[in-house]
Every structure is written in structure tokens, then in C-alpha cells.
C-alpha positions in Angstrom: 48.9 -80.3 34.8 51.2 -78.9 37.4 50.3 -75.5 38.8 53.2 -73.1 38.3 53.4 -70.3 40.9 56.4 -69.2 42.9 56.2 -69.9 46.7 57.7 -66.5 47.2 54.4 -64.9 46.1 52.6 -66.7 49.0 49.3 -65.0 49.5 50.3 -61.8 47.7 47.6 -60.3 45.5 47.5 -57.1 43.5 47.2 -54.0 45.7 43.8 -52.5 46.7 45.0 -49.4 45.1 44.9 -51.1 41.7 41.8 -53.0 42.6 39.9 -49.8 43.4 41.0 -48.3 40.1 39.6 -51.2 38.2 36.4 -51.1 40.2 36.1 -47.4 39.6 36.5 -47.8 35.9 33.9 -50.6 35.9 31.4 -48.5 37.8 32.1 -45.2 36.2 33.2 -43.3 39.3 35.7 -40.6 39.9 39.0 -42.0 41.0 40.4 -40.5 44.2 42.0 -43.8 45.0 45.2 -44.2 42.9 47.7 -41.4 42.8 47.4 -40.9 39.0 48.4 -37.2 38.9 46.6 -35.7 35.8 48.2 -32.3 35.7 49.7 -31.3 32.3 53.3 -32.4 31.6 55.6 -29.4 31.8 56.3 -28.1 28.3 60.0 -28.0 28.7 60.1 -31.8 29.4 57.7 -32.6 26.6 59.8 -30.6 24.1 63.1 -32.1 25.3 61.6 -35.6 25.0 60.4 -35.0 21.5 63.8 -33.8 20.5 65.4 -36.9 22.0 63.1 -39.2 20.1 63.8 -37.4 16.8 67.5 -36.8 17.2 69.1 -39.4 19.4 69.6 -43.2 18.8 67.0 -45.5 20.3 69.6 -47.5 22.2 70.5 -48.6 25.7 72.0 -46.1 28.2 74.3 -47.0 31.0 72.4 -48.9 33.7 73.1 -46.1 36.1 71.6 -43.5 33.7 72.8 -41.0 31.2 75.6 -38.7 32.5 73.6 -35.5 31.8 70.7 -36.6 34.0 73.0 -37.8 36.8 74.8 -34.4 36.7 71.5 -32.7 37.0 70.4 -34.8 39.9 73.6 -34.1 41.7 73.2 -30.4 41.3 69.6 -30.6 42.5 70.6 -32.7 45.6 73.2 -30.1 46.6 70.8 -27.1 45.9 67.6 -28.5 47.4 68.5 -31.3 49.8 72.0 -30.4 51.2 73.3 -33.8 49.9 76.7 -33.9 48.2 76.8 -36.7 45.7 79.3 -37.6 43.0 77.2 -38.1 39.9 79.7 -40.7 38.5 79.5 -43.0 41.5 76.7 -42.1 43.9 73.6 -41.7 41.6 71.6 -44.5 40.0 68.7 -43.7 37.6 65.9 -46.3 37.9 62.6 -47.4 36.6 60.6 -45.3 39.0 61.1 -44.9 42.7 59.6 -48.4 43.1 62.4 -49.7 40.9 64.9 -48.0 43.0 63.4 -49.6 46.1 63.4 -53.1 44.6 67.0 -52.7 43.4 68.1 -51.5 46.8 66.6 -54.2 48.9 67.8 -56.9 46.6 71.3 -55.4 46.3 71.9 -54.7 50.0 69.8 -57.2 52.0 69.5 -61.0 52.1 66.5 -63.3 52.4 65.5 -63.6 56.0 66.8 -60.1 57.0 64.3 -58.0 58.9 63.0 -54.8 57.4 61.3 -52.2 59.7 58.3 -50.5 58.2 56.3 -47.7 59.8 52.6 -48.1 59.5 50.6 -46.8 57.8 53.1 -47.9 55.2 53.1 -47.8 51.4 52.0 -51.2 50.3 54.5 -51.6 47.6 57.3 -51.3 50.2 55.8 -54.2 52.1 55.1 -56.5 49.1 58.4 -55.9 47.4 60.1 -56.8 50.7 58.1 -60.0 50.9 58.9 -60.9 47.3 62.6 -60.4 48.1 62.3 -62.9 51.0 62.7 -60.3 53.7 61.0 -60.4 57.1 58.7 -57.3 57.4 58.5 -55.9 60.9 56.2 -53.0 61.9 56.2 -49.9 64.0 52.6 -48.6 64.3 52.4 -44.8 64.4 49.3 -43.3 66.1 47.2 -40.8 64.2 46.9 -37.9 63.8 50.5 -37.0 64.6 52.2 -40.3 63.6 55.0 -39.5 65.9 58.1 -41.8 66.0 60.2 -42.3 69.1 63.5 -44.0 69.8 61.9 -46.5 72.1 59.4 -47.5 69.4 62.1 -48.2 67.0 64.2 -50.1 69.5 61.2 -52.1 70.7 60.2 -53.1 67.1 63.8 -54.2 66.1 64.5 -57.9 66.3 67.7 -59.9 66.2 67.5 -60.2 62.4 66.6 -56.5 61.7 69.0 -55.1 59.1 67.2 -52.0 57.8 64.4 -49.4 58.3 62.3 -47.6 55.7 61.5 -44.0 56.2 58.9 -42.4 53.9 58.8 -38.6 54.2 56.5 -37.0 53.2 54.5 -40.2 53.8 52.2 -42.0 51.5 49.4 -42.4 52.8 49.5 -40.2 55.9 51.3 -37.0 54.7 53.5 -37.3 57.7 56.8 -35.3 57.5 59.4 -36.5 59.9 61.2 -33.8 62.0 64.9 -33.5 62.7 64.5 -34.8 66.3 62.5 -37.8 65.0 65.2 -38.6 62.4 67.9 -38.1 65.1 66.1 -40.7 67.2 66.1 -43.1 64.3 69.8 -42.4 63.7 70.7 -43.3 67.2 69.1 -46.7 66.9 70.5 -47.2 63.4 74.0 -46.5 64.7 73.6 -48.8 67.7 72.2 -51.7 65.7 74.1 -51.0 62.5 70.9 -50.6 60.4 70.7 -49.6 56.8 68.3 -46.6 56.3 66.2 -46.6 53.1 64.2 -43.4 52.5 61.4 -42.7 50.1 61.2 -39.0 49.4 59.3 -38.9 46.1 56.9 -36.2 47.5 59.7 -33.9 48.7 58.4 -30.9 46.8 54.7 -31.4 47.7 54.6 -29.8 51.2 52.2 -27.5 52.9 51.8 -24.8 55.5 55.4 -23.6 55.2 56.7 -27.0 56.1 60.3 -27.8 55.1 61.3 -31.2 53.8 64.3 -32.7 55.6 66.3 -35.4 53.8 67.3 -38.0 56.5 70.8 -38.4 54.9 71.6 -34.9 56.1 70.8 -35.6 59.7 73.4 -36.7 62.3 75.7 -39.3 60.7 73.1 -41.1 58.5 74.7 -40.3 55.2 77.1 -43.3 55.2 74.3 -45.8 56.0 71.4 -44.2 53.9 70.0 -44.9 50.5 68.0 -41.9 49.4 65.2 -42.7 47.0 63.6 -40.0 45.0 61.5 -39.7 41.8 60.1 -37.5 39.2 56.6 -38.9 38.7 54.9 -36.7 41.3 56.8 -33.4 40.9 56.4 -33.4 37.1 53.0 -35.3 36.9 54.5 -38.1 34.8 53.5 -41.2 36.8 53.4 -43.4 33.7 57.0 -42.5 32.7 58.5 -44.5 35.6 61.6 -42.5 36.3 63.3 -42.4 39.7 66.7 -42.5 41.3 68.7 -43.8 44.2 71.5 -41.9 45.9 74.0 -43.7 48.1 77.7 -44.1 49.0 79.6 -45.4 46.1 79.9 -49.0 47.2 76.2 -49.3 47.8 75.4 -47.5 44.6 77.5 -49.9 42.7 75.6 -52.8 44.1 72.2 -51.1 43.3 73.4 -50.4 39.8 74.2 -54.1 39.3 70.7 -55.2 40.3 69.1 -52.4 38.3 71.0 -53.7 35.3 69.9 -57.3 35.9 66.3 -56.4 36.5 65.6 -53.5 34.2 68.8 -52.9 32.0 68.1 -49.1 32.1 65.4 -46.6 32.3 63.8 -45.5 29.0 66.5 -43.5 27.1 64.4 -40.7 25.5 62.6 -40.1 28.8 65.9 -39.7 30.6 67.0 -37.0 28.2 63.6 -35.3 28.4 63.3 -35.2 32.1 66.8 -33.7 32.4 65.3 -30.5 31.3 62.9 -30.5 34.2 65.8 -29.9 36.6 66.0 -26.4 35.1 62.5 -25.5 36.4 62.5 -22.1 38.1 61.7 -21.6 41.8 58.2 -20.4 40.9 57.4 -23.8 39.4 57.7 -25.4 42.8 55.9 -22.5 44.6 52.9 -22.9 42.3 53.1 -26.7 42.7 52.8 -26.4 46.4 50.1 -23.7 46.4 48.0 -25.6 43.9 48.1 -28.9 45.9 47.4 -27.1 49.2 44.3 -25.6 47.7 43.2 -29.0 46.5 44.0 -30.5 49.9 41.8 -28.0 51.7 39.0 -28.5 49.3 38.9 -32.2 49.8 39.3 -32.1 53.6 36.3 -29.8 53.8 34.2 -32.1 51.6 35.2 -35.2 53.7 34.2 -33.4 56.9 30.8 -32.5 55.3 30.4 -36.2 54.4 30.7 -37.2 58.0 34.3 -38.4 57.9 37.3 -37.1 59.9 40.2 -36.2 57.6 43.7 -36.2 59.0 45.1 -33.1 57.3 48.4 -34.0 55.7 51.5 -31.8 55.8 52.9 -33.3 52.6 52.2 -35.6 49.7 48.8 -35.5 48.0 46.7 -38.0 50.0 44.3 -37.7 52.9 43.6 -40.5 55.4 40.1 -40.1 56.7 38.6 -41.8 59.8 35.3 -43.4 58.9 34.8 -45.0 62.3 31.6 -43.1 63.1 29.9 -44.1 59.8 29.0 -47.6 61.1 30.6 -49.8 58.5 31.9 -53.3 59.3 35.3 -52.5 57.7 37.2 -50.3 55.3 36.5 -52.4 52.1 32.7 -52.3 52.6 32.9 -48.6 53.2 35.0 -48.0 50.1 32.7 -50.1 47.9 29.6 -48.4 49.2 31.1 -45.0 48.5 32.0 -46.1 45.0 28.7 -47.8 44.2 26.4 -45.1 45.6 28.6 -42.0 45.7 30.6 -42.7 42.6 33.9 -41.8 44.2 36.7 -44.3 44.6 38.9 -44.4 47.7 41.4 -47.0 49.0 40.6 -49.1 52.1 42.9 -48.2 54.9 43.7 -51.9 55.3 46.1 -51.5 52.3 48.4 -49.5 54.6 48.2 -51.4 57.9 49.0 -54.9 59.1 46.7 -54.6 62.1 43.1 -53.5 62.7 43.7 -49.7 62.6 43.2 -49.6 58.8 39.6 -50.9 59.1 38.4 -47.5 60.2 40.3 -45.6 57.5 40.0 -44.6 53.8 42.7 -42.9 51.7 41.8 -40.3 49.2 44.0 -38.7 46.5 43.5 -35.1 45.5 46.0 -35.0 42.6 43.2 -34.4 40.1 42.3 -31.5 37.8 40.2 -28.9 39.6 37.0 -29.7 37.7 37.3 -33.4 38.5 38.1 -32.8 42.2 35.2 -30.3 42.5 32.8 -32.8 41.1 34.1 -35.5 43.4 33.7 -33.2 46.4 30.2 -32.4 45.4 29.4 -36.1 45.2 31.0 -36.7 48.6 28.9 -34.0 50.2 25.7 -35.7 49.0 26.8 -39.1 50.1 25.3 -40.5 53.2 25.0 -44.1 54.4 
């Protein structure tokens, strides 16, 4: 019998993030690998969703999302990001930020186009690009600062390069790109006529008085930028799969078309429910940042005690830790040993690098309840090779 498998998949396999979650469940460990986010759902969102299920028809919405949610998103963009967006033409509600990314690259790029990724990268960006037939190209950023320069972008760009992905705050490094760094990217994007795709899903999770900057507000990037944001991390609702893309009207229309063809629409009652989240008061965000900063510091201290070298993130809720001095042959053996003997799951750094740098790294997630994270830290401290 013929073997049916798309050539586009090539050698793609499920991500090491998913793999380590399965291994963690099998071995009964504490999962600091996948960014699950187990904080309680905000009551205002839960209540609004219950009302939507009980009172509204269980039918399709517009592929670009319900008007109420798009209005709320536009208001939030103006208030918190300095982005002026017409909710009727510039905003597309999607099935998660990953759905926004998939719809964007399939709507605005063609097979064979080059896509610049900064490594360490988020693996779903890479694999979605491969599946879309794009040519991934890499700019390796050096830890611990992960600084980007105009020369690095220009050197990495090739004749077929059509777009660049900018993830800020970054998964997995926690890097937050500064205005001068974004201006450097803007100069190359203008010169080479590149599309800029941002992933800003961790925009509210920042530390040490850092300020998130949306690249679309820098220089003249607005007209060539697709801003991708999401609700999973801010409201601890990763399983709800709600995100959105913001772009000039012509690009947003193309993204809406692909979003409709792939997903039809995001889940209707969840759209109504999460609209209430945009009414969260300022103290909600202050408490969010303070809580995660405390968890970050707790985990980084435990990793240091375990003989690793954490790269303290400025945003997001992950820590990359250098394990080079522990003597392992690579990141996967280190991650499996930590899980099997220490009962703590991490993600091998190779999930985020195309080259050898990832072999000396593990990524840990600290978006866990305090009691769970405290237990994981205690197990890390007693772990030795």
C-alpha cells in the first residue's frame, strides 16, 4: 500500500516542547518545559463566557472576529501600544497567535520566499514557515544580551529574502528589543522592502521596569508590519487559542481570507468572553508583572544552585540556562537526565537553534503555581549529575 505523507513535511516532527511534556507525564515529573500557564482564569472572563454560552447562538462569527472584540482590541492598541488601528479593516481575530502567524505567512508570502528568523527562535515560527514552503534564514544572536545589529540583518538577508520575524519579548530568551535595535531593522527593511512580522504575545509580562515597544510604532514600520498579539499568556488561557493580527487594511484583508479558509473563525463564545478582559484595571497588569518577576527570581536562584547559569530574562516567562559546565554530551541527554533523576522537565536548547549553540542550553518555564514552582526549585537544588 502506498505511503501517504506530504513532501512538505520533510523531516518535520512534533516539537521537543510537546515531546518533553509527554515524557514528563510518563515519568511523573514537574513540567517546567511547556508554557502551560496554570494561573486561574480571570473571573470577569469566565463569567462573560458563561453568559455567551447561555444567551448567544452557537453559530459562526465573521472570520475577522466579532465587532465587539475588534473594537476592544483597537482601544487597547491605542492605549497601551500607541498603534492606531481601524477595527473594521485592520484587526483580524485568530485561533491563537500561532494561527495569526500561519495565516500571515500564507497570505503575504509565496513558496520559496526567504524568511529571516533570529535564533534562539520559537520553533513554531520555523516549522510553520517550512510547511508554507518558505526558505528559513537565520540571524544568530549571542547570549546573554542577544543584541541585533543592522550589519547582522544585512549579512543574513539573501536575494530571496522577503520578510523578517521579530519576537519581543522573546520566547525562549526573554529578550526585549530596544528602539535603536528596531530602528536598525527598519533601515534594512526599508532598503530591501521586507515585510516585518512581530510576535508580541508576552507584551505585558516584562520585568525590572522594562517597557515593551511595539515595532510598528518605530520609524516608518507601520505600513510594512503585521503585529501579532494574543490573549493566552496575559489571561492564562493557553487552551482557548485566541490571538489577533493587526496590519494595514490590504494586508489584513488577505490575512482574513486565509484565516477563513483555514479556521473559519475563532470560537464564538470565547470571543465574547475574552472581550471582557480588555476592561481589566491597571492593577491587574501590575500584579501580573510582579507575580511573574518573583517567580523568575525564584527559578533563577534554584538553577544557579543546581550548577547551571541562567540568563535572566527581561520579559516573557522562560529562562534559558547554560548547562555547558555540567559535562553532558548535548541538551537532550541533559534534559532527560534532569527529568528521570530530578523529576523536572525542561526543553532542550536545540529546539530553538539551527546550529550547535542550543546543545549547551535548556529552557525552563516559570508560569506555574507557587507551590508547584517551589517544589520544582527544591528538586533542582538537590539535582546533581
